[in-house]
C-alpha positions, 0 to 999 in steps of 0.5 A: 158837849163843847163848842168844837163838837157842836159846830160840825153837827150844825155845818153838816146839817146846813150842808145837807139841807143846802144839797137837798134844796139844790137838788129840788131847785130845778123842778121848782124852777119849772113849776113855780120859778120863784120857789126855785129861786128861793131854794137856790138863794137859801142854799147859797146862804146855807153854804156860806154859813157852812163856810163860816162855821168851818173856816171862821175863828169866831163863827158868830155871823155864820151861826146867825146866818144859818139860824135865820135861814133855817127859821125862814125855811121852816116858816116857808115849809109850814106856810106852804102846807097850811095857808099856801104861798103866793101864786097858789103854791101849796104842798102836801105834808107827805113829802119826804124831802121836806120832812128831812129838811125840817129835821135838819133845820131843827137839829141846826137850831138845837145846835145853835142854841146849845152853842150859845149856851156853851159860849155863855157858860164859858164866859160867865163861869169862874175860871178854874186853874 
C-alpha cells in the first residue's frame, strides 16, 4: 500500500470521528459541559488534521495531530468507562457511538503507523532505476 492510498483512509476516519463527536456535543454540553467542550475541541483538531492530510504536501504535522487526538480520545473513552472522569462522569460500555469512534481511532492509528512504515521504507531502501 502506498502513501497515496493510506492518507485518504486516515482522513475519512478522522472526519467521521469528528462528525460523531460534533453530533454528540450538544447532549454532553447540557449533561457535563466540559465533556461537550472537549468533544468540540477534539472535533476541531481532527478536522484540522483532515485538512492537513488533504491539502498539505508533507502531511507530517497532520498525521501527528490526528494521532495525538486519537490517542487522547481513546484514553478518554477507556477512562470514562473504568475509573471515570472528573465531576463523577462515568459511561457504560454498551454505547454504539463510543464503540464506533474507538474503531475509527484504531483505524486512523493503524494508517498512521503504516504511513510511517512506508515513508521509512521509501527513505532507506535503495533506489531502483
